[in-house]
DSSP file (Angstrom, degrees, kcal/mol; ACC not computed):
  #  RESIDUE AA STRUCTURE BP1 BP2  ACC     N-H-->O    O-->H-N    N-H-->O    O-->H-N    TCO  KAPPA ALPHA  PHI   PSI    X-CA   Y-CA   Z-CA
    1    1 A M              0   0    0      0, 0.0    71,-0.2     0, 0.0     2,-0.1   0.000 360.0 360.0 360.0 139.2  -42.9   38.9  -36.4
    2    2 A A  E     -a   72   0A   0     69,-0.8    71,-2.8    61,-0.0     2,-0.4  -0.349 360.0-136.4 -73.3 158.2  -41.5   35.4  -35.9
    3    3 A T  E     -a   73   0A   0     69,-0.2    71,-0.2    -2,-0.1     3,-0.1  -0.931  32.4 -94.8-116.1 138.5  -42.4   33.2  -33.0
    4    4 A W        -     0   0    0     69,-3.2    56,-0.1    -2,-0.4    71,-0.1  -0.221  55.9 -95.8 -49.2 137.1  -39.9   31.2  -31.0
    5    5 A P        -     0   0    0      0, 0.0     2,-1.8     0, 0.0    -1,-0.1  -0.101  33.4-106.0 -65.4 154.1  -39.8   27.6  -32.4
    6    6 A S  S    S+     0   0    0     -3,-0.1     2,-0.3    53,-0.0    53,-0.1  -0.596  71.9 131.6 -80.1  83.5  -41.8   24.7  -30.9
    7    7 A I        -     0   0    0     -2,-1.8    45,-0.0     1,-0.1    -3,-0.0  -0.794  64.4 -65.7-126.1 169.5  -38.9   22.9  -29.1
    8    8 A S        -     0   0    0     -2,-0.3    -1,-0.1     1,-0.1     3,-0.1  -0.262  59.3-101.2 -58.7 146.0  -38.5   21.6  -25.5
    9    9 A N        -     0   0    0      1,-0.1    -1,-0.1    68,-0.1     3,-0.1  -0.276  44.0 -94.6 -63.2 152.6  -38.4   24.1  -22.8
   10   10 A P        -     0   0    0      0, 0.0    39,-0.2     0, 0.0    -1,-0.1  -0.246  52.3 -88.4 -65.0 163.2  -35.0   25.0  -21.4
   11   11 A D    >   -     0   0    0     37,-2.6     3,-0.5     1,-0.1    37,-0.3  -0.284  49.3 -93.1 -66.6 155.2  -33.8   23.1  -18.2
   12   12 A F  T 3  S+     0   0    0      1,-0.2    -1,-0.1    -3,-0.1     3,-0.1  -0.430 110.3  61.3 -66.5 147.1  -34.8   24.3  -14.9
   13   13 A G  T 3  S+     0   0    0      1,-0.3    -1,-0.2    -2,-0.1    -2,-0.1   0.458  70.9 165.4 101.8   7.3  -32.1   26.6  -13.5
   14   14 A M    <   -     0   0    0     -3,-0.5     2,-0.4    -4,-0.1    -1,-0.3  -0.312  38.8-120.8 -54.9 133.9  -32.5   29.0  -16.3
   15   15 A T  E     -B   46   0A   0     31,-1.5    31,-2.6    -3,-0.1     2,-0.4  -0.695  31.1-171.8 -84.8 133.3  -30.8   32.3  -15.5
   16   16 A E  E     -B   45   0A   0     -2,-0.4     2,-0.4    29,-0.2    29,-0.2  -0.986   1.8-172.9-125.8 132.9  -33.2   35.3  -15.5
   17   17 A E  E     -B   44   0A   0     27,-3.1    27,-2.2    -2,-0.4     2,-0.6  -0.978  14.7-153.7-128.8 138.3  -32.0   38.9  -15.3
   18   18 A T  E     -B   43   0A   0     -2,-0.4     2,-0.6    25,-0.2    25,-0.2  -0.954  17.8-157.3-108.6 124.0  -34.0   42.2  -14.9
   19   19 A Y  E     +B   42   0A   0     23,-3.5    23,-2.3    -2,-0.6    -2,-0.0  -0.887  25.3 157.4-109.3 124.0  -32.1   45.1  -16.2
   20   20 A L        -     0   0    0     -2,-0.6    21,-0.1    21,-0.2    -2,-0.0  -0.780  27.8-151.8-142.4  92.2  -32.9   48.6  -15.0
   21   21 A P        -     0   0    0      0, 0.0    16,-2.5     0, 0.0    17,-0.8  -0.267   9.0-162.8 -74.2 152.5  -30.0   51.0  -15.5
   22   22 A V  E     -G   36   0B   0     14,-0.3     2,-0.5    15,-0.2    14,-0.2  -0.893  18.1-126.7-124.3 159.7  -29.3   54.1  -13.3
   23   23 A V  E     -G   35   0B   0     12,-3.4    12,-1.7    -2,-0.3     2,-0.5  -0.925  25.0-163.8-103.0 127.1  -27.2   57.2  -13.7
   24   24 A R  E     -G   34   0B   0     -2,-0.5     2,-0.5    10,-0.2    10,-0.2  -0.953   6.6-173.1-119.5 129.9  -24.7   57.9  -10.9
   25   25 A T  E     -G   33   0B   0      8,-2.8     8,-3.2    -2,-0.5     2,-0.5  -0.968  13.6-148.5-122.3 115.4  -23.1   61.2  -10.4
   26   26 A E  E     -G   32   0B   0     -2,-0.5     6,-0.2     6,-0.2     2,-0.2  -0.755  16.9-150.2 -88.0 131.2  -20.4   61.5   -7.8
   27   27 A K    >   -     0   0    0      4,-3.3     3,-1.7    -2,-0.5     4,-0.3  -0.574  24.2-113.9-100.2 162.1  -20.2   65.0   -6.2
   28   28 A E  T 3  S+     0   0    0      1,-0.3    -1,-0.1    -2,-0.2    -2,-0.0   0.753 113.1  65.1 -67.5 -23.7  -17.2   66.8   -4.7
   29   29 A A  T 3  S-     0   0    0      2,-0.1    -1,-0.3     1,-0.0     3,-0.1   0.348 121.1-105.8 -78.3   5.7  -18.7   66.6   -1.2
   30   30 A N  S <  S+     0   0    0     -3,-1.7     2,-0.3     1,-0.3    -2,-0.2   0.871  83.0 115.4  69.3  43.7  -18.3   62.9   -1.4
   31   31 A Y        -     0   0    0     -4,-0.3    -4,-3.3    -6,-0.0     2,-0.4  -0.909  56.9-130.0-129.6 166.2  -21.9   61.9   -1.9
   32   32 A V  E     -G   26   0B   0     -2,-0.3     2,-0.5    -6,-0.2    -6,-0.2  -0.938   6.0-151.1-119.3 133.5  -23.6   60.3   -4.9
   33   33 A Q  E     -G   25   0B   0     -8,-3.2    -8,-2.8    -2,-0.4     2,-0.4  -0.891  21.2-173.9-102.6 133.6  -26.7   61.3   -6.8
   34   34 A I  E     +G   24   0B   0     -2,-0.5     2,-0.3   -10,-0.2   -10,-0.2  -0.989  11.5 162.2-132.2 137.9  -28.6   58.4   -8.4
   35   35 A R  E     -G   23   0B   0    -12,-1.7   -12,-3.4    -2,-0.4     2,-0.1  -0.988  44.8 -90.9-147.1 156.2  -31.6   58.4  -10.7
   36   36 A K  E     -G   22   0B   0     -2,-0.3   -14,-0.3   -14,-0.2     3,-0.1  -0.433  24.3-155.7 -66.5 141.0  -33.1   55.9  -13.1
   37   37 A R  S    S+     0   0    0    -16,-2.5     2,-0.3    -2,-0.1   -15,-0.2   0.807  78.3  27.9 -81.9 -33.7  -31.9   56.1  -16.6
   38   38 A T  S    S-     0   0    0    -17,-0.8    -1,-0.1     1,-0.0     3,-0.0  -0.801  72.2-129.1-126.4 166.1  -34.9   54.5  -18.1
   39   39 A T  S    S+     0   0    0     -2,-0.3     2,-0.3     1,-0.1    -1,-0.0   0.558  89.6  35.5 -93.2  -8.0  -38.7   54.3  -17.2
   40   40 A R  S    S-     0   0    0    -21,-0.0     2,-0.1     2,-0.0    -1,-0.1  -0.985  75.3-122.6-143.9 155.6  -39.0   50.5  -17.5
   41   41 A S        -     0   0    0     -2,-0.3     2,-0.4   -21,-0.1   -21,-0.2  -0.427  20.2-144.4 -86.8 166.2  -36.9   47.4  -16.9
   42   42 A R  E     -B   19   0A   0    -23,-2.3   -23,-3.5    -2,-0.1     2,-0.3  -0.983  12.6-129.0-132.4 146.9  -36.0   44.8  -19.6
   43   43 A G  E     -B   18   0A   0     -2,-0.4    67,-2.9   -25,-0.2     2,-0.3  -0.657  17.1-168.5 -93.6 151.7  -35.6   41.0  -19.1
   44   44 A R  E     -BC  17 109A   0    -27,-2.2   -27,-3.1    -2,-0.3     2,-0.4  -0.992   5.1-164.4-137.1 136.4  -32.7   38.9  -20.2
   45   45 A W  E     -BC  16 108A   0     63,-3.0    63,-2.4    -2,-0.3     2,-0.8  -0.986  15.8-156.2-128.8 129.9  -32.7   35.1  -20.2
   46   46 A N  E     -BC  15 107A   0    -31,-2.6   -31,-1.5    -2,-0.4     2,-0.4  -0.891  24.7-162.9-101.8 100.7  -29.9   32.7  -20.4
   47   47 A L  E     + C   0 106A   0     59,-2.8    59,-2.4    -2,-0.8     2,-0.4  -0.712  12.7 175.7 -89.9 133.8  -31.6   29.5  -21.9
   48   48 A S  E     - C   0 105A   0     -2,-0.4   -37,-2.6   -37,-0.3     2,-0.4  -0.999  19.9-165.4-142.5 145.0  -29.7   26.3  -21.6
   49   49 A W  E     - C   0 104A   0     55,-2.8    55,-2.6    -2,-0.4     3,-0.4  -0.998   8.0-161.9-126.0 125.4  -30.4   22.7  -22.3
   50   50 A K  E    S+     0   0A   0     -2,-0.4    -1,-0.1    53,-0.2    55,-0.0   0.832  92.7  10.6 -73.5 -35.1  -28.2   19.8  -20.9
   51   51 A A  E    S+     0   0A   0     52,-0.1    52,-0.2    50,-0.1    -1,-0.2  -0.404  77.3 176.7-147.2  63.7  -29.4   17.3  -23.5
   52   52 A M  E     - C   0 102A   0     50,-2.9    50,-2.4    -3,-0.4     2,-0.1  -0.468  38.0-109.0 -74.0 138.8  -31.5   18.8  -26.3
   53   53 A L  E  >  - C   0 101A   0     48,-0.2     4,-2.3    -2,-0.2    48,-0.2  -0.414  25.3-120.4 -65.4 142.9  -32.6   16.4  -29.0
   54   54 A E  H  > S+     0   0    0     46,-2.3     4,-2.3     1,-0.2     5,-0.1   0.817 113.3  56.1 -56.2 -34.1  -30.7   17.0  -32.3
   55   55 A A  H  > S+     0   0    0     45,-0.3     4,-2.1     2,-0.2    -1,-0.2   0.930 108.3  46.6 -64.7 -43.8  -34.0   17.7  -34.1
   56   56 A D  H  > S+     0   0    0     -3,-0.2     4,-2.8     1,-0.2    -2,-0.2   0.918 111.6  52.4 -63.2 -39.1  -34.8   20.5  -31.7
   57   57 A Y  H  X S+     0   0    0     -4,-2.3     4,-3.4     1,-0.2     5,-0.2   0.921 107.8  50.0 -62.4 -43.6  -31.3   21.8  -32.1
   58   58 A Q  H  X S+     0   0    0     -4,-2.3     4,-2.5     2,-0.2    -1,-0.2   0.890 111.0  50.8 -59.4 -42.2  -31.6   21.9  -35.9
   59   59 A S  H  X S+     0   0    0     -4,-2.1     4,-2.2     2,-0.2    -2,-0.2   0.917 113.1  45.0 -62.9 -45.9  -35.0   23.8  -35.4
   60   60 A L  H  X S+     0   0    0     -4,-2.8     4,-3.3     2,-0.2    -2,-0.2   0.925 111.7  52.0 -65.1 -43.5  -33.3   26.3  -33.1
   61   61 A L  H  X S+     0   0    0     -4,-3.4     4,-2.6     1,-0.2     5,-0.2   0.911 110.3  47.6 -59.7 -43.0  -30.3   26.8  -35.3
   62   62 A T  H  X S+     0   0    0     -4,-2.5     4,-1.8    -5,-0.2    -1,-0.2   0.925 113.6  48.9 -63.3 -42.1  -32.5   27.5  -38.4
   63   63 A F  H  X S+     0   0    0     -4,-2.2     4,-2.9     2,-0.2    -2,-0.2   0.951 111.7  50.0 -60.2 -47.8  -34.6   30.0  -36.2
   64   64 A F  H  X S+     0   0    0     -4,-3.3     4,-1.5     1,-0.2    -2,-0.2   0.947 112.3  45.4 -54.1 -53.0  -31.3   31.6  -35.1
   65   65 A E  H  < S+     0   0    0     -4,-2.6    -1,-0.2     1,-0.2    -2,-0.2   0.802 117.4  45.2 -61.9 -31.8  -29.9   32.0  -38.6
   66   66 A T  H  < S+     0   0    0     -4,-1.8    -2,-0.2    -5,-0.2    -1,-0.2   0.872 124.0  31.2 -77.7 -39.3  -33.3   33.3  -39.9
   67   67 A N  H >< S+     0   0    0     -4,-2.9     3,-2.1    -5,-0.2     2,-0.3   0.294  77.1 128.4-114.1   6.7  -34.0   35.8  -37.1
   68   68 A Q  T 3< S+     0   0    0     -4,-1.5     3,-0.1     1,-0.3    22,-0.1  -0.521  84.5  19.4 -62.8 126.0  -30.6   37.0  -35.9
   69   69 A G  T 3  S+     0   0    0      1,-0.3     2,-0.3    -2,-0.3    -1,-0.3   0.481 115.2  82.8  91.7   5.1  -30.8   40.7  -35.9
   70   70 A T  S <  S-     0   0    0     -3,-2.1    -1,-0.3    15,-0.0    17,-0.3  -0.894  80.6-103.3-132.6 163.7  -34.6   40.9  -35.9
   71   71 A S        -     0   0    0     -2,-0.3   -69,-0.8    15,-0.1     2,-0.3  -0.532  35.1-179.9 -90.2 156.7  -37.2   40.6  -33.1
   72   72 A F  E     -aD   2  85A   0     13,-2.2    13,-3.1    -2,-0.2     2,-0.5  -0.955  31.0-103.0-148.0 165.3  -39.3   37.6  -32.3
   73   73 A T  E     -aD   3  84A   0    -71,-2.8   -69,-3.2    -2,-0.3     2,-0.4  -0.840  36.4-178.9 -99.7 130.3  -42.0   36.5  -29.7
   74   74 A W  E     - D   0  83A   0      9,-2.7     9,-2.9    -2,-0.5     2,-0.5  -0.988  16.7-145.2-123.3 133.4  -40.9   34.3  -26.9
   75   75 A T  E     - D   0  82A   0     -2,-0.4     7,-0.2     7,-0.2    -2,-0.0  -0.877  22.9-121.9-106.2 127.0  -43.2   32.9  -24.1
   76   76 A H     >  -     0   0    0      5,-2.4     4,-1.8    -2,-0.5     5,-0.0  -0.370  18.5-140.9 -61.7 129.8  -41.7   32.5  -20.7
   77   77 A P  T  4 S+     0   0    0      0, 0.0    -1,-0.2     0, 0.0   -68,-0.1   0.766  95.7  36.4 -72.9 -19.6  -42.0   28.7  -19.9
   78   78 A K  T  4 S+     0   0    0      3,-0.1    -2,-0.0     1,-0.0    -3,-0.0   0.903 128.5  28.4 -92.4 -50.0  -42.9   29.4  -16.2
   79   79 A S  T  4 S-     0   0    0      2,-0.1     3,-0.1     1,-0.0    -1,-0.0   0.706  90.6-137.5 -88.1 -19.7  -45.1   32.5  -16.2
   80   80 A A     <  +     0   0    0     -4,-1.8     2,-0.4     1,-0.3    -1,-0.0   0.638  53.2 144.2  68.7  17.0  -46.5   32.1  -19.7
   81   81 A V        -     0   0    0     -5,-0.0    -5,-2.4    -6,-0.0     2,-0.3  -0.746  46.0-132.2 -85.9 132.8  -46.0   35.7  -20.4
   82   82 A S  E     -D   75   0A   0     -2,-0.4     2,-0.3    -7,-0.2    -7,-0.2  -0.661  24.7-174.0 -86.8 133.8  -45.0   36.6  -24.0
   83   83 A Y  E     -D   74   0A   0     -9,-2.9    -9,-2.7    -2,-0.3     2,-0.7  -0.933  28.4-123.2-126.5 148.7  -42.2   39.0  -24.7
   84   84 A T  E     +D   73   0A   0     -2,-0.3    27,-2.8   -11,-0.2     2,-0.2  -0.853  49.3 172.4 -90.3 118.4  -40.7   40.6  -27.8
   85   85 A C  E     -DE  72 110A   0    -13,-3.1   -13,-2.2    -2,-0.7     2,-0.3  -0.735  29.1-158.5-128.2 168.7  -37.1   39.5  -27.8
   86   86 A V  E     - E   0 109A   0     23,-2.4    23,-2.8    -2,-0.2     2,-0.3  -0.919  41.1 -92.4-136.0 165.0  -33.8   39.5  -29.8
   87   87 A F  E     - E   0 108A   0    -17,-0.3    21,-0.3    -2,-0.3   -18,-0.1  -0.638  30.8-154.7 -72.9 134.1  -30.7   37.3  -29.5
   88   88 A S  S    S+     0   0    0     19,-2.6     2,-0.3    -2,-0.3    20,-0.2   0.739  72.5  45.2 -86.5 -23.1  -28.3   39.0  -27.2
   89   89 A E  S    S-     0   0    0     18,-0.7    -2,-0.0     2,-0.2    18,-0.0  -0.779  78.5-123.2-122.1 162.6  -25.2   37.4  -28.7
   90   90 A D  S    S+     0   0    0     -2,-0.3     2,-0.3   -22,-0.1    -1,-0.0   0.324  88.7  55.6 -85.8   8.1  -23.9   36.8  -32.1
   91   91 A S        -     0   0    0      2,-0.0     2,-0.5     0, 0.0    -2,-0.2  -0.965  65.3-140.5-143.6 160.2  -23.6   33.0  -31.7
   92   92 A L        -     0   0    0     -2,-0.3     2,-0.4    14,-0.1    14,-0.2  -0.980  29.7-149.6-117.9 111.8  -25.5   30.0  -30.7
   93   93 A T  E     +F  105   0A   0     12,-1.6    12,-2.5    -2,-0.5     2,-0.3  -0.723  25.2 158.0 -97.3 136.1  -23.3   27.7  -28.5
   94   94 A S  E     -F  104   0A   0     -2,-0.4     2,-0.4    10,-0.2    10,-0.2  -0.986  24.3-156.8-148.0 156.6  -23.7   23.9  -28.5
   95   95 A R  E     -F  103   0A   0      8,-2.5     8,-3.0    -2,-0.3     2,-0.5  -0.989  25.8-124.4-137.0 129.1  -21.6   20.8  -27.6
   96   96 A I  E     +F  102   0A   0     -2,-0.4     6,-0.2     6,-0.2    -2,-0.0  -0.596  34.2 168.7 -72.4 117.1  -22.3   17.4  -29.0
   97   97 A I  E     -     0   0A   0      4,-1.7     5,-0.2    -2,-0.5    -1,-0.2   0.599  67.0  -5.1-108.0 -15.6  -22.8   15.0  -26.1
   98   98 A S  E >  S-F  101   0A   0      3,-1.5     3,-0.7     1,-0.0    -1,-0.3  -0.950  84.4 -87.9-162.5 172.7  -24.2   11.9  -27.9
   99   99 A P  T 3  S+     0   0    0      0, 0.0     3,-0.0     0, 0.0    -3,-0.0   0.793 127.9  29.6 -63.2 -24.3  -25.2   11.1  -31.5
  100  100 A T  T 3  S+     0   0    0    -47,-0.1   -46,-2.3   -46,-0.1     2,-0.3   0.379 116.1  58.8-116.1   5.9  -28.7   12.3  -30.9
  101  101 A R  E <   -CF  53  98A   0     -3,-0.7    -4,-1.7   -48,-0.2    -3,-1.5  -0.951  52.1-170.2-138.2 153.0  -28.3   15.1  -28.2
  102  102 A R  E     -CF  52  96A   0    -50,-2.4   -50,-2.9    -2,-0.3     2,-0.5  -0.976  26.2-126.7-138.8 154.6  -26.5   18.4  -27.6
  103  103 A S  E     - F   0  95A   0     -8,-3.0    -8,-2.5    -2,-0.3     2,-0.3  -0.886  41.3-174.1 -96.0 128.5  -25.8   20.7  -24.8
  104  104 A V  E     -CF  49  94A   0    -55,-2.6   -55,-2.8    -2,-0.5     2,-0.3  -0.938  17.7-176.9-135.0 148.7  -27.0   24.1  -25.9
  105  105 A N  E     +CF  48  93A   0    -12,-2.5   -12,-1.6    -2,-0.3     2,-0.3  -0.989   9.2 164.4-145.4 139.0  -26.9   27.7  -24.5
  106  106 A V  E     -C   47   0A   0    -59,-2.4   -59,-2.8    -2,-0.3     2,-0.5  -0.977  23.0-143.5-153.1 139.8  -28.4   30.9  -26.0
  107  107 A V  E     +C   46   0A   0     -2,-0.3   -19,-2.6   -61,-0.2   -18,-0.7  -0.935  19.8 178.0-110.2 129.9  -29.1   34.3  -24.5
  108  108 A I  E     -CE  45  87A   0    -63,-2.4   -63,-3.0    -2,-0.5     2,-0.3  -0.896   6.7-163.2-122.8 153.9  -32.1   36.4  -25.4
  109  109 A E  E     -CE  44  86A   0    -23,-2.8   -23,-2.4    -2,-0.3   -65,-0.2  -0.987  23.8-104.8-142.9 157.4  -33.4   39.7  -24.2
  110  110 A E  E       E   0  85A   0    -67,-2.9   -25,-0.3    -2,-0.3   -27,-0.0  -0.356 360.0 360.0 -71.6 146.1  -36.5   41.8  -24.2
  111  111 A L              0   0    0    -27,-2.8   -26,-0.1    -2,-0.1    -1,-0.1   0.407 360.0 360.0 -90.0 360.0  -36.9   44.8  -26.5
């Protein structure tokens, strides 16, 4: 299994989501029955860099093109916990902000 590339950590303010779906059933007497759909939650992270170096972007782009559709290991920058993840979206979004830097956004999620 591939490992997340050795690039700069995302900027602080990274969005983190814990996904734990439930099943909701509305009853005729106007009450709702709720139960967990799964036995465990999954994490989702929206990673963003305001000014990523072009070399780091090229490493991330190569990693994305090589590992899109497969799982990889990613280590959370704050907790240092390793997760098995996939890319959540079919694209890697970037905006050129200077000759040597890009603004980058990518969403990954735990398997």
